SETORKE-68209 format. One record per residue (C-alpha): z, y, x. Coordinates in nm, 4 decimals. Each point is the difference from the previous one (the first is absolute). Layout:
<marvo><c3>Z</c3><c2>Y</c2><c1>X</c1></marvo>
...
This chain:
<marvo><c3>1.6951</c3><c2>14.6725</c2><c1>-7.2223</c1></marvo>
<marvo><c3>-0.2398</c3><c2>-0.0413</c2><c1>0.2713</c1></marvo>
<marvo><c3>0.2369</c3><c2>-0.3251</c2><c1>0.1236</c1></marvo>
<marvo><c3>-0.0912</c3><c2>-0.1633</c2><c1>-0.3269</c1></marvo>
<marvo><c3>-0.3354</c3><c2>0.0808</c2><c1>0.0025</c1></marvo>
<marvo><c3>-0.0316</c3><c2>-0.1607</c2><c1>0.2558</c1></marvo>
<marvo><c3>0.1386</c3><c2>-0.3626</c2><c1>-0.0515</c1></marvo>
<marvo><c3>-0.1907</c3><c2>0.0536</c2><c1>-0.3687</c1></marvo>
<marvo><c3>-0.1467</c3><c2>-0.3774</c2><c1>-0.0289</c1></marvo>
<marvo><c3>-0.3905</c3><c2>-0.0036</c2><c1>-0.0124</c1></marvo>
<marvo><c3>-0.1049</c3><c2>0.0211</c2><c1>-0.3248</c1></marvo>
<marvo><c3>-0.0892</c3><c2>-0.3156</c2><c1>-0.2267</c1></marvo>
<marvo><c3>-0.4728</c3><c2>0.0058</c2><c1>0.0546</c1></marvo>
<marvo><c3>0.0014</c3><c2>-0.3550</c2><c1>-0.1727</c1></marvo>
<marvo><c3>-0.3030</c3><c2>-0.0986</c2><c1>-0.1579</c1></marvo>
<marvo><c3>0.0528</c3><c2>0.1463</c2><c1>-0.3819</c1></marvo>
<marvo><c3>0.1368</c3><c2>-0.2744</c2><c1>-0.2263</c1></marvo>
<marvo><c3>-0.0598</c3><c2>-0.0686</c2><c1>-0.3930</c1></marvo>
<marvo><c3>0.3533</c3><c2>0.1881</c2><c1>0.0010</c1></marvo>
<marvo><c3>-0.1022</c3><c2>0.3046</c2><c1>0.1725</c1></marvo>
<marvo><c3>-0.3493</c3><c2>0.0525</c2><c1>-0.1560</c1></marvo>
<marvo><c3>0.1803</c3><c2>-0.0592</c2><c1>-0.3533</c1></marvo>
<marvo><c3>0.2919</c3><c2>0.3170</c2><c1>0.1008</c1></marvo>
<marvo><c3>-0.3486</c3><c2>0.1875</c2><c1>0.1614</c1></marvo>
<marvo><c3>-0.1890</c3><c2>-0.0364</c2><c1>-0.3897</c1></marvo>
<marvo><c3>0.2944</c3><c2>0.1051</c2><c1>-0.1576</c1></marvo>
<marvo><c3>0.0677</c3><c2>0.3076</c2><c1>0.2100</c1></marvo>
<marvo><c3>-0.3652</c3><c2>0.0890</c2><c1>-0.0751</c1></marvo>
<marvo><c3>0.0560</c3><c2>-0.0554</c2><c1>-0.4176</c1></marvo>
<marvo><c3>0.3195</c3><c2>0.1398</c2><c1>-0.0770</c1></marvo>
<marvo><c3>-0.0407</c3><c2>0.3217</c2><c1>0.2827</c1></marvo>
<marvo><c3>-0.4369</c3><c2>-0.0108</c2><c1>-0.1569</c1></marvo>
<marvo><c3>0.1560</c3><c2>0.0432</c2><c1>-0.3517</c1></marvo>
<marvo><c3>0.2615</c3><c2>0.2148</c2><c1>-0.0019</c1></marvo>
<marvo><c3>-0.1502</c3><c2>0.3530</c2><c1>0.0115</c1></marvo>
<marvo><c3>-0.0528</c3><c2>-0.0992</c2><c1>-0.3632</c1></marvo>
<marvo><c3>0.4014</c3><c2>-0.0290</c2><c1>0.0032</c1></marvo>
<marvo><c3>0.0153</c3><c2>0.3510</c2><c1>0.1910</c1></marvo>
<marvo><c3>-0.2620</c3><c2>0.1912</c2><c1>-0.2705</c1></marvo>
<marvo><c3>0.1887</c3><c2>-0.1226</c2><c1>-0.2788</c1></marvo>
<marvo><c3>0.3282</c3><c2>0.1368</c2><c1>0.1236</c1></marvo>
<marvo><c3>-0.1180</c3><c2>0.3863</c2><c1>0.0362</c1></marvo>
<marvo><c3>0.0076</c3><c2>0.3024</c2><c1>-0.2521</c1></marvo>
<marvo><c3>0.3626</c3><c2>-0.0028</c2><c1>-0.1049</c1></marvo>
<marvo><c3>0.2070</c3><c2>-0.1147</c2><c1>0.3023</c1></marvo>
<marvo><c3>-0.0048</c3><c2>0.1685</c2><c1>0.2920</c1></marvo>
<marvo><c3>-0.1598</c3><c2>-0.1675</c2><c1>0.2625</c1></marvo>
<marvo><c3>0.3269</c3><c2>-0.0791</c2><c1>0.2613</c1></marvo>
<marvo><c3>0.2285</c3><c2>-0.1002</c2><c1>-0.3291</c1></marvo>
<marvo><c3>-0.2772</c3><c2>-0.2468</c2><c1>-0.0777</c1></marvo>
<marvo><c3>-0.0336</c3><c2>-0.1948</c2><c1>0.3457</c1></marvo>
<marvo><c3>0.3881</c3><c2>0.0403</c2><c1>0.0059</c1></marvo>
<marvo><c3>0.0805</c3><c2>-0.2115</c2><c1>-0.2966</c1></marvo>
<marvo><c3>-0.2765</c3><c2>-0.2330</c2><c1>0.1455</c1></marvo>
<marvo><c3>0.2174</c3><c2>-0.0411</c2><c1>0.2988</c1></marvo>
<marvo><c3>0.3361</c3><c2>-0.0190</c2><c1>-0.1922</c1></marvo>
<marvo><c3>-0.1426</c3><c2>-0.2219</c2><c1>-0.2339</c1></marvo>
<marvo><c3>-0.1439</c3><c2>-0.2447</c2><c1>0.3119</c1></marvo>
<marvo><c3>0.2989</c3><c2>0.0568</c2><c1>0.2277</c1></marvo>
<marvo><c3>0.2312</c3><c2>-0.1266</c2><c1>-0.2748</c1></marvo>
<marvo><c3>-0.1662</c3><c2>-0.3572</c2><c1>0.0116</c1></marvo>
<marvo><c3>-0.0740</c3><c2>-0.0086</c2><c1>0.3657</c1></marvo>
<marvo><c3>0.4013</c3><c2>0.0202</c2><c1>-0.0121</c1></marvo>
<marvo><c3>-0.0109</c3><c2>-0.2530</c2><c1>-0.2704</c1></marvo>
<marvo><c3>-0.2106</c3><c2>-0.2723</c2><c1>0.2127</c1></marvo>
<marvo><c3>0.2114</c3><c2>0.1125</c2><c1>0.3154</c1></marvo>
<marvo><c3>0.3213</c3><c2>-0.0673</c2><c1>-0.1206</c1></marvo>
<marvo><c3>-0.1723</c3><c2>-0.3335</c2><c1>-0.1647</c1></marvo>
<marvo><c3>-0.1142</c3><c2>-0.1287</c2><c1>0.2577</c1></marvo>
<marvo><c3>0.3032</c3><c2>0.0893</c2><c1>0.2274</c1></marvo>
<marvo><c3>-0.1695</c3><c2>0.1743</c2><c1>0.2540</c1></marvo>
<marvo><c3>0.1478</c3><c2>0.2688</c2><c1>0.2507</c1></marvo>
<marvo><c3>0.1157</c3><c2>0.3185</c2><c1>-0.1480</c1></marvo>
<marvo><c3>0.2198</c3><c2>0.0918</c2><c1>0.3276</c1></marvo>
<marvo><c3>-0.1943</c3><c2>0.1769</c2><c1>0.2995</c1></marvo>
<marvo><c3>0.0926</c3><c2>0.2807</c2><c1>0.2933</c1></marvo>
<marvo><c3>-0.0742</c3><c2>0.3707</c2><c1>-0.0247</c1></marvo>
<marvo><c3>-0.3122</c3><c2>-0.0971</c2><c1>0.2108</c1></marvo>
<marvo><c3>-0.1616</c3><c2>-0.1601</c2><c1>-0.2518</c1></marvo>
<marvo><c3>0.1434</c3><c2>0.2278</c2><c1>-0.2609</c1></marvo>
<marvo><c3>-0.2056</c3><c2>0.2641</c2><c1>0.1642</c1></marvo>
<marvo><c3>-0.3111</c3><c2>-0.2280</c2><c1>0.0163</c1></marvo>
<marvo><c3>0.0209</c3><c2>-0.0526</c2><c1>-0.4019</c1></marvo>
<marvo><c3>-0.0116</c3><c2>0.3415</c2><c1>-0.0565</c1></marvo>
<marvo><c3>-0.2883</c3><c2>0.0686</c2><c1>0.1547</c1></marvo>
<marvo><c3>-0.1561</c3><c2>-0.2650</c2><c1>-0.1822</c1></marvo>
<marvo><c3>0.1241</c3><c2>0.1328</c2><c1>-0.2914</c1></marvo>
<marvo><c3>-0.2141</c3><c2>0.3231</c2><c1>0.0613</c1></marvo>
<marvo><c3>-0.2655</c3><c2>-0.1040</c2><c1>0.1091</c1></marvo>
<marvo><c3>-0.0813</c3><c2>-0.3347</c2><c1>-0.1565</c1></marvo>
<marvo><c3>0.2060</c3><c2>0.1020</c2><c1>-0.3828</c1></marvo>
<marvo><c3>0.0082</c3><c2>0.3705</c2><c1>-0.0676</c1></marvo>
<marvo><c3>-0.1909</c3><c2>0.2409</c2><c1>0.2082</c1></marvo>
<marvo><c3>-0.3626</c3><c2>-0.1957</c2><c1>0.0764</c1></marvo>
<marvo><c3>0.0435</c3><c2>-0.0054</c2><c1>-0.4702</c1></marvo>
<marvo><c3>0.0251</c3><c2>0.3521</c2><c1>-0.0258</c1></marvo>
<marvo><c3>-0.2454</c3><c2>0.1690</c2><c1>0.2784</c1></marvo>
<marvo><c3>-0.2896</c3><c2>-0.2209</c2><c1>-0.1915</c1></marvo>
<marvo><c3>0.0996</c3><c2>0.0839</c2><c1>-0.3080</c1></marvo>
<marvo><c3>-0.0333</c3><c2>0.3620</c2><c1>0.0502</c1></marvo>
<marvo><c3>-0.2764</c3><c2>-0.0466</c2><c1>0.1774</c1></marvo>
<marvo><c3>-0.1854</c3><c2>-0.2130</c2><c1>-0.2215</c1></marvo>
<marvo><c3>0.0831</c3><c2>0.3012</c2><c1>-0.2094</c1></marvo>
<marvo><c3>-0.3077</c3><c2>0.1898</c2><c1>0.1689</c1></marvo>
<marvo><c3>-0.2331</c3><c2>-0.2217</c2><c1>0.1632</c1></marvo>
<marvo><c3>-0.1988</c3><c2>-0.2800</c2><c1>-0.1962</c1></marvo>
<marvo><c3>0.1588</c3><c2>-0.3453</c2><c1>-0.0404</c1></marvo>
<marvo><c3>-0.2703</c3><c2>-0.1552</c2><c1>0.1333</c1></marvo>
<marvo><c3>0.0377</c3><c2>0.1985</c2><c1>0.4086</c1></marvo>
<marvo><c3>0.4164</c3><c2>-0.0561</c2><c1>-0.1358</c1></marvo>
<marvo><c3>-0.1099</c3><c2>-0.3676</c2><c1>0.0791</c1></marvo>
<marvo><c3>-0.1947</c3><c2>0.0478</c2><c1>0.2698</c1></marvo>
<marvo><c3>0.2704</c3><c2>0.1227</c2><c1>0.1695</c1></marvo>
<marvo><c3>0.2409</c3><c2>-0.1883</c2><c1>-0.0537</c1></marvo>
<marvo><c3>-0.2343</c3><c2>-0.3383</c2><c1>0.1522</c1></marvo>
<marvo><c3>0.0031</c3><c2>0.1949</c2><c1>0.3350</c1></marvo>
<marvo><c3>0.3462</c3><c2>-0.1240</c2><c1>0.0094</c1></marvo>
<marvo><c3>-0.1443</c3><c2>-0.3430</c2><c1>0.1745</c1></marvo>
<marvo><c3>-0.1575</c3><c2>0.2324</c2><c1>0.3173</c1></marvo>
<marvo><c3>0.3445</c3><c2>0.2076</c2><c1>-0.0096</c1></marvo>
<marvo><c3>0.2123</c3><c2>-0.3595</c2><c1>-0.0100</c1></marvo>
<marvo><c3>-0.2697</c3><c2>-0.0682</c2><c1>0.2868</c1></marvo>
<marvo><c3>0.0671</c3><c2>0.2590</c2><c1>0.2447</c1></marvo>
<marvo><c3>0.3862</c3><c2>0.0072</c2><c1>-0.1386</c1></marvo>
<marvo><c3>0.0606</c3><c2>-0.3219</c2><c1>0.1365</c1></marvo>
<marvo><c3>-0.2329</c3><c2>0.0196</c2><c1>0.3242</c1></marvo>
<marvo><c3>0.2642</c3><c2>0.3709</c2><c1>0.0952</c1></marvo>
<marvo><c3>0.3167</c3><c2>-0.1271</c2><c1>-0.1102</c1></marvo>
<marvo><c3>-0.0281</c3><c2>-0.4430</c2><c1>0.1266</c1></marvo>
<marvo><c3>-0.3052</c3><c2>0.0571</c2><c1>0.2061</c1></marvo>
<marvo><c3>-0.1545</c3><c2>-0.2894</c2><c1>-0.2344</c1></marvo>
<marvo><c3>-0.3211</c3><c2>-0.0420</c2><c1>0.1288</c1></marvo>
<marvo><c3>-0.2176</c3><c2>0.0354</c2><c1>-0.2756</c1></marvo>
<marvo><c3>-0.3313</c3><c2>-0.2813</c2><c1>-0.0413</c1></marvo>
<marvo><c3>-0.3380</c3><c2>0.2221</c2><c1>0.0017</c1></marvo>
<marvo><c3>-0.0409</c3><c2>-0.2663</c2><c1>-0.3135</c1></marvo>
<marvo><c3>0.2708</c3><c2>0.1422</c2><c1>-0.1260</c1></marvo>
<marvo><c3>-0.0649</c3><c2>0.3970</c2><c1>0.0552</c1></marvo>
<marvo><c3>-0.4126</c3><c2>-0.0889</c2><c1>-0.0857</c1></marvo>
<marvo><c3>0.1532</c3><c2>-0.1428</c2><c1>-0.3585</c1></marvo>
<marvo><c3>0.2042</c3><c2>0.3169</c2><c1>-0.0686</c1></marvo>
<marvo><c3>-0.2860</c3><c2>0.2119</c2><c1>0.0749</c1></marvo>
<marvo><c3>-0.2195</c3><c2>-0.1961</c2><c1>-0.1790</c1></marvo>
<marvo><c3>0.1898</c3><c2>-0.0057</c2><c1>-0.2683</c1></marvo>
<marvo><c3>0.0822</c3><c2>0.3197</c2><c1>-0.0350</c1></marvo>
<marvo><c3>-0.3244</c3><c2>0.1316</c2><c1>-0.0038</c1></marvo>
<marvo><c3>-0.0529</c3><c2>-0.2673</c2><c1>-0.2923</c1></marvo>
<marvo><c3>0.2394</c3><c2>0.2262</c2><c1>-0.2446</c1></marvo>
<marvo><c3>-0.1891</c3><c2>0.2998</c2><c1>0.1781</c1></marvo>
<marvo><c3>-0.3125</c3><c2>-0.0924</c2><c1>-0.2426</c1></marvo>
<marvo><c3>0.1583</c3><c2>-0.1106</c2><c1>-0.2315</c1></marvo>
<marvo><c3>0.1662</c3><c2>0.3491</c2><c1>-0.0536</c1></marvo>
<marvo><c3>-0.2641</c3><c2>0.2157</c2><c1>0.1266</c1></marvo>
<marvo><c3>-0.0850</c3><c2>0.1569</c2><c1>-0.3215</c1></marvo>
<marvo><c3>0.3338</c3><c2>0.1573</c2><c1>-0.0444</c1></marvo>
<marvo><c3>0.0771</c3><c2>0.0875</c2><c1>0.3535</c1></marvo>
<marvo><c3>-0.3682</c3><c2>0.1778</c2><c1>-0.0128</c1></marvo>
<marvo><c3>0.1180</c3><c2>0.1940</c2><c1>-0.2929</c1></marvo>
<marvo><c3>0.3233</c3><c2>0.0675</c2><c1>0.1341</c1></marvo>
<marvo><c3>0.0150</c3><c2>0.3346</c2><c1>0.0625</c1></marvo>
<marvo><c3>0.2176</c3><c2>0.0631</c2><c1>0.2777</c1></marvo>
<marvo><c3>0.0751</c3><c2>0.3495</c2><c1>-0.0952</c1></marvo>
<marvo><c3>0.4416</c3><c2>0.0808</c2><c1>0.0980</c1></marvo>
<marvo><c3>0.1334</c3><c2>-0.2441</c2><c1>-0.2374</c1></marvo>
<marvo><c3>-0.2523</c3><c2>-0.3089</c2><c1>0.0733</c1></marvo>
<marvo><c3>0.1194</c3><c2>0.0611</c2><c1>0.3657</c1></marvo>
<marvo><c3>0.3477</c3><c2>0.0191</c2><c1>-0.0335</c1></marvo>
<marvo><c3>0.0474</c3><c2>-0.2722</c2><c1>-0.2586</c1></marvo>
<marvo><c3>-0.2533</c3><c2>-0.2375</c2><c1>0.2950</c1></marvo>
<marvo><c3>0.2869</c3><c2>0.0611</c2><c1>0.2478</c1></marvo>
<marvo><c3>0.2951</c3><c2>-0.0646</c2><c1>-0.2272</c1></marvo>
<marvo><c3>-0.2542</c3><c2>-0.3632</c2><c1>-0.0547</c1></marvo>
<marvo><c3>0.0145</c3><c2>-0.0291</c2><c1>0.3566</c1></marvo>
<marvo><c3>0.3857</c3><c2>0.1076</c2><c1>0.0497</c1></marvo>
<marvo><c3>0.0159</c3><c2>-0.2660</c2><c1>-0.3093</c1></marvo>
<marvo><c3>-0.0977</c3><c2>-0.2638</c2><c1>0.1786</c1></marvo>
<marvo><c3>0.0899</c3><c2>0.0893</c2><c1>0.3850</c1></marvo>
<marvo><c3>0.3842</c3><c2>-0.0378</c2><c1>-0.2015</c1></marvo>
<marvo><c3>-0.1194</c3><c2>-0.3393</c2><c1>-0.1964</c1></marvo>
<marvo><c3>-0.1132</c3><c2>-0.1153</c2><c1>0.3994</c1></marvo>
<marvo><c3>0.2942</c3><c2>0.1115</c2><c1>0.1921</c1></marvo>
<marvo><c3>0.2165</c3><c2>-0.1716</c2><c1>-0.2451</c1></marvo>
<marvo><c3>-0.1980</c3><c2>-0.3456</c2><c1>0.0696</c1></marvo>
<marvo><c3>0.1090</c3><c2>0.0834</c2><c1>0.3442</c1></marvo>
<marvo><c3>0.3679</c3><c2>0.0354</c2><c1>-0.0483</c1></marvo>
<marvo><c3>0.0062</c3><c2>-0.2888</c2><c1>-0.1937</c1></marvo>
<marvo><c3>-0.2018</c3><c2>-0.2050</c2><c1>0.2461</c1></marvo>
<marvo><c3>0.3483</c3><c2>0.0549</c2><c1>0.2498</c1></marvo>
<marvo><c3>0.1974</c3><c2>-0.0398</c2><c1>-0.2803</c1></marvo>
<marvo><c3>-0.1271</c3><c2>-0.3456</c2><c1>-0.0599</c1></marvo>
<marvo><c3>-0.0178</c3><c2>-0.0528</c2><c1>0.3962</c1></marvo>
<marvo><c3>0.4177</c3><c2>0.0591</c2><c1>0.0122</c1></marvo>
<marvo><c3>0.0259</c3><c2>-0.2658</c2><c1>-0.2402</c1></marvo>
<marvo><c3>0.1522</c3><c2>0.2064</c2><c1>-0.3874</c1></marvo>
<marvo><c3>-0.1229</c3><c2>-0.2048</c2><c1>-0.2049</c1></marvo>
<marvo><c3>-0.2674</c3><c2>0.1165</c2><c1>-0.1712</c1></marvo>
<marvo><c3>0.1413</c3><c2>-0.0101</c2><c1>-0.4115</c1></marvo>
<marvo><c3>0.2978</c3><c2>0.1733</c2><c1>0.1327</c1></marvo>
<marvo><c3>-0.2453</c3><c2>0.2652</c2><c1>0.2335</c1></marvo>
<marvo><c3>-0.1850</c3><c2>0.0822</c2><c1>-0.3132</c1></marvo>
<marvo><c3>0.3261</c3><c2>0.0832</c2><c1>-0.2695</c1></marvo>
<marvo><c3>0.1534</c3><c2>0.2057</c2><c1>0.2988</c1></marvo>
<marvo><c3>-0.3518</c3><c2>0.1822</c2><c1>0.0250</c1></marvo>
<marvo><c3>-0.0458</c3><c2>0.0924</c2><c1>-0.3197</c1></marvo>
<marvo><c3>0.3586</c3><c2>0.0505</c2><c1>-0.0929</c1></marvo>
<marvo><c3>-0.0276</c3><c2>0.3012</c2><c1>0.2856</c1></marvo>
<marvo><c3>-0.3751</c3><c2>0.0857</c2><c1>-0.1701</c1></marvo>
<marvo><c3>0.1837</c3><c2>0.0789</c2><c1>-0.2926</c1></marvo>
<marvo><c3>0.2569</c3><c2>0.2089</c2><c1>0.1146</c1></marvo>
<marvo><c3>-0.3124</c3><c2>0.2575</c2><c1>0.1840</c1></marvo>
<marvo><c3>-0.1550</c3><c2>-0.0134</c2><c1>-0.4018</c1></marvo>
<marvo><c3>0.3540</c3><c2>0.0552</c2><c1>-0.1201</c1></marvo>
<marvo><c3>0.0619</c3><c2>0.2657</c2><c1>0.2511</c1></marvo>
<marvo><c3>-0.3831</c3><c2>0.1712</c2><c1>-0.0562</c1></marvo>
<marvo><c3>0.0727</c3><c2>-0.0078</c2><c1>-0.3818</c1></marvo>
<marvo><c3>0.3636</c3><c2>0.1594</c2><c1>-0.0055</c1></marvo>
<marvo><c3>-0.2432</c3><c2>0.3217</c2><c1>0.2435</c1></marvo>
<marvo><c3>-0.2030</c3><c2>0.0095</c2><c1>-0.2219</c1></marvo>
<marvo><c3>0.1963</c3><c2>-0.0450</c2><c1>-0.3336</c1></marvo>
<marvo><c3>-0.2469</c3><c2>-0.2294</c2><c1>-0.1544</c1></marvo>
<marvo><c3>0.1501</c3><c2>-0.0995</c2><c1>-0.3399</c1></marvo>
<marvo><c3>0.0663</c3><c2>-0.4164</c2><c1>0.0515</c1></marvo>
<marvo><c3>-0.1322</c3><c2>-0.1099</c2><c1>-0.2900</c1></marvo>
<marvo><c3>-0.2605</c3><c2>-0.3268</c2><c1>-0.1007</c1></marvo>
<marvo><c3>-0.3018</c3><c2>0.0473</c2><c1>-0.2464</c1></marvo>
<marvo><c3>0.1500</c3><c2>-0.2138</c2><c1>-0.3040</c1></marvo>
<marvo><c3>-0.3944</c3><c2>-0.1446</c2><c1>-0.0117</c1></marvo>
<marvo><c3>-0.1566</c3><c2>-0.3716</c2><c1>0.0522</c1></marvo>
<marvo><c3>-0.2346</c3><c2>0.1416</c2><c1>0.1745</c1></marvo>
<marvo><c3>0.2768</c3><c2>0.1850</c2><c1>0.2797</c1></marvo>
<marvo><c3>0.2189</c3><c2>-0.3305</c2><c1>0.0110</c1></marvo>
<marvo><c3>-0.2332</c3><c2>-0.2282</c2><c1>-0.0216</c1></marvo>
<marvo><c3>-0.1352</c3><c2>0.1979</c2><c1>0.3423</c1></marvo>
<marvo><c3>0.3876</c3><c2>-0.0234</c2><c1>0.1382</c1></marvo>
<marvo><c3>0.0393</c3><c2>-0.2972</c2><c1>-0.0550</c1></marvo>
<marvo><c3>-0.3355</c3><c2>-0.1550</c2><c1>0.1912</c1></marvo>
<marvo><c3>0.0267</c3><c2>0.3326</c2><c1>0.2738</c1></marvo>
<marvo><c3>0.3446</c3><c2>-0.0977</c2><c1>0.1238</c1></marvo>
<marvo><c3>-0.0224</c3><c2>-0.4385</c2><c1>-0.0842</c1></marvo>
<marvo><c3>-0.3767</c3><c2>-0.0403</c2><c1>0.1050</c1></marvo>
<marvo><c3>-0.1072</c3><c2>0.2658</c2><c1>0.2735</c1></marvo>
<marvo><c3>0.3114</c3><c2>0.0479</c2><c1>0.1244</c1></marvo>
<marvo><c3>0.2509</c3><c2>-0.3284</c2><c1>-0.0056</c1></marvo>
<marvo><c3>-0.2658</c3><c2>-0.2397</c2><c1>0.0004</c1></marvo>
<marvo><c3>-0.2437</c3><c2>0.1906</c2><c1>0.2375</c1></marvo>
<marvo><c3>0.1586</c3><c2>0.1327</c2><c1>0.1966</c1></marvo>
<marvo><c3>0.2187</c3><c2>-0.3722</c2><c1>0.1148</c1></marvo>
<marvo><c3>-0.3224</c3><c2>-0.1790</c2><c1>0.0243</c1></marvo>
<marvo><c3>-0.1642</c3><c2>0.3775</c2><c1>0.1693</c1></marvo>
<marvo><c3>0.3353</c3><c2>-0.0275</c2><c1>0.2276</c1></marvo>
<marvo><c3>-0.0233</c3><c2>-0.3914</c2><c1>0.0601</c1></marvo>
<marvo><c3>-0.3522</c3><c2>0.0604</c2><c1>0.1139</c1></marvo>
<marvo><c3>0.1290</c3><c2>0.2492</c2><c1>0.2530</c1></marvo>
<marvo><c3>0.1767</c3><c2>-0.2752</c2><c1>0.1193</c1></marvo>
<marvo><c3>-0.2914</c3><c2>-0.2892</c2><c1>0.0395</c1></marvo>
<marvo><c3>-0.2732</c3><c2>0.1978</c2><c1>0.0332</c1></marvo>
<marvo><c3>0.1385</c3><c2>0.3134</c2><c1>0.1977</c1></marvo>
<marvo><c3>-0.1201</c3><c2>0.3637</c2><c1>-0.0926</c1></marvo>
<marvo><c3>-0.3005</c3><c2>0.0228</c2><c1>0.0467</c1></marvo>
<marvo><c3>-0.1458</c3><c2>-0.3311</c2><c1>-0.2061</c1></marvo>
<marvo><c3>0.2518</c3><c2>0.0804</c2><c1>-0.2352</c1></marvo>
<marvo><c3>-0.1169</c3><c2>0.3884</c2><c1>-0.0039</c1></marvo>
<marvo><c3>-0.3193</c3><c2>-0.1395</c2><c1>-0.1252</c1></marvo>
<marvo><c3>0.0686</c3><c2>-0.0917</c2><c1>-0.3091</c1></marvo>
<marvo><c3>-0.0236</c3><c2>0.3963</c2><c1>-0.0532</c1></marvo>
<marvo><c3>-0.3753</c3><c2>0.0140</c2><c1>0.0057</c1></marvo>
<marvo><c3>-0.0003</c3><c2>-0.3033</c2><c1>-0.2979</c1></marvo>
<marvo><c3>0.1978</c3><c2>0.2239</c2><c1>-0.2091</c1></marvo>
<marvo><c3>-0.2653</c3><c2>0.2535</c2><c1>-0.1284</c1></marvo>
<marvo><c3>-0.2792</c3><c2>-0.2474</c2><c1>-0.0536</c1></marvo>
<marvo><c3>0.3353</c3><c2>-0.1651</c2><c1>-0.2348</c1></marvo>
<marvo><c3>0.0338</c3><c2>0.3121</c2><c1>-0.2308</c1></marvo>
<marvo><c3>-0.3996</c3><c2>0.0516</c2><c1>-0.0131</c1></marvo>
<marvo><c3>-0.0451</c3><c2>-0.3355</c2><c1>-0.1371</c1></marvo>
<marvo><c3>0.2403</c3><c2>0.0595</c2><c1>-0.2408</c1></marvo>
<marvo><c3>-0.1210</c3><c2>0.3620</c2><c1>-0.0653</c1></marvo>
<marvo><c3>-0.3147</c3><c2>-0.1946</c2><c1>-0.0892</c1></marvo>
<marvo><c3>0.1608</c3><c2>-0.2032</c2><c1>-0.2464</c1></marvo>
<marvo><c3>0.2506</c3><c2>0.2973</c2><c1>-0.1670</c1></marvo>
<marvo><c3>-0.1911</c3><c2>0.3729</c2><c1>0.0599</c1></marvo>
<marvo><c3>-0.3848</c3><c2>-0.1762</c2><c1>0.0092</c1></marvo>
<marvo><c3>-0.0519</c3><c2>0.0715</c2><c1>0.3741</c1></marvo>
<marvo><c3>-0.3876</c3><c2>-0.0254</c2><c1>0.0804</c1></marvo>
<marvo><c3>-0.0303</c3><c2>-0.1816</c2><c1>0.3346</c1></marvo>
<marvo><c3>-0.3248</c3><c2>0.1248</c2><c1>0.2460</c1></marvo>
<marvo><c3>-0.1979</c3><c2>-0.1403</c2><c1>0.2628</c1></marvo>
<marvo><c3>0.2197</c3><c2>0.1890</c2><c1>0.2672</c1></marvo>
<marvo><c3>0.3281</c3><c2>-0.1090</c2><c1>-0.1588</c1></marvo>
<marvo><c3>-0.1242</c3><c2>-0.3559</c2><c1>-0.0281</c1></marvo>
<marvo><c3>-0.0810</c3><c2>-0.0424</c2><c1>0.4033</c1></marvo>
<marvo><c3>0.3777</c3><c2>0.1927</c2><c1>0.0625</c1></marvo>
<marvo><c3>0.1315</c3><c2>-0.3374</c2><c1>-0.1844</c1></marvo>
<marvo><c3>-0.1670</c3><c2>-0.1528</c2><c1>0.2404</c1></marvo>
<marvo><c3>0.0730</c3><c2>0.1171</c2><c1>0.2907</c1></marvo>
<marvo><c3>0.3927</c3><c2>0.0267</c2><c1>-0.0840</c1></marvo>
<marvo><c3>-0.0026</c3><c2>-0.3220</c2><c1>-0.0749</c1></marvo>
<marvo><c3>-0.1724</c3><c2>-0.1100</c2><c1>0.3491</c1></marvo>
<marvo><c3>0.2321</c3><c2>0.2223</c2><c1>0.1600</c1></marvo>
<marvo><c3>0.3158</c3><c2>-0.2021</c2><c1>-0.1925</c1></marvo>
<marvo><c3>-0.2079</c3><c2>-0.3387</c2><c1>0.1410</c1></marvo>
<marvo><c3>-0.0010</c3><c2>0.1459</c2><c1>0.3905</c1></marvo>
<marvo><c3>0.3999</c3><c2>0.1701</c2><c1>-0.0381</c1></marvo>
<marvo><c3>0.1383</c3><c2>-0.3463</c2><c1>-0.1605</c1></marvo>
<marvo><c3>-0.2427</c3><c2>-0.2748</c2><c1>0.1188</c1></marvo>
<marvo><c3>0.2137</c3><c2>-0.2595</c2><c1>0.2478</c1></marvo>
<marvo><c3>-0.1613</c3><c2>0.0426</c2><c1>0.4236</c1></marvo>
<marvo><c3>-0.1799</c3><c2>-0.3134</c2><c1>0.1130</c1></marvo>
<marvo><c3>0.1687</c3><c2>-0.2081</c2><c1>0.2221</c1></marvo>
<marvo><c3>-0.1170</c3><c2>-0.0328</c2><c1>0.3362</c1></marvo>
<marvo><c3>-0.0705</c3><c2>-0.3734</c2><c1>0.1246</c1></marvo>
């Protein structure tokens, strides 16, 4: 593993083109509104079961895509071990951690914690890949996180940090670490020359296997709530927030590196807040407006191409 890592090519850090910006916008939008779909699934079906149905459908779609395009499907044991790790980090445990953490933590604070993925990715990229952290990128990430903190400060201040809230916060941090660890493993997989479609399909498959085992252990009923609300949210989460969003995000990992790609998580809460304004009547405050400005400024700092030297 160490030898393979040492031989990895440098990440592609070329300027941001239109396609990359499109992928970035798609990732932010698709995941930014996914909280609506997740909320629509709460109630009748156990969380582990809802996540299983989501990624089972997503995996079927991914495998159809892989086979239709003739991508490679056979890999060695080392690759499959990495696929298992990706499945655990990106397609199972991170979602379960955030769901159960969200039961005792306000949704705003949950979004703030997840926005720290940009910072965690910076640290992990330095520790694992020894990628140099540009001061401008680090500053942009910090400004963005501060902006998100201002956006949700009323909820943070009123969170009431009792034992249940602390446990929930710990689960949210753990979910973010699972997500970021999955980023690092996916980066390694892609640098080994594994096609992105194939790696994602295998990762979702192993994630489903983990979720199936969890459901069997917990004795959950294998049911689907027969309502338009539940089935509609399931289809969106499987197709939009899983297949399309993960393909967009994992492509960004290859194009931008984990630090810049992970900054998309800072903008998720802003999208969610905009939807909340339209659907739930969220009232904007001066502090929230300042927070949005800071998050956008940080985003520009992270994505802007450094000026060429004369």
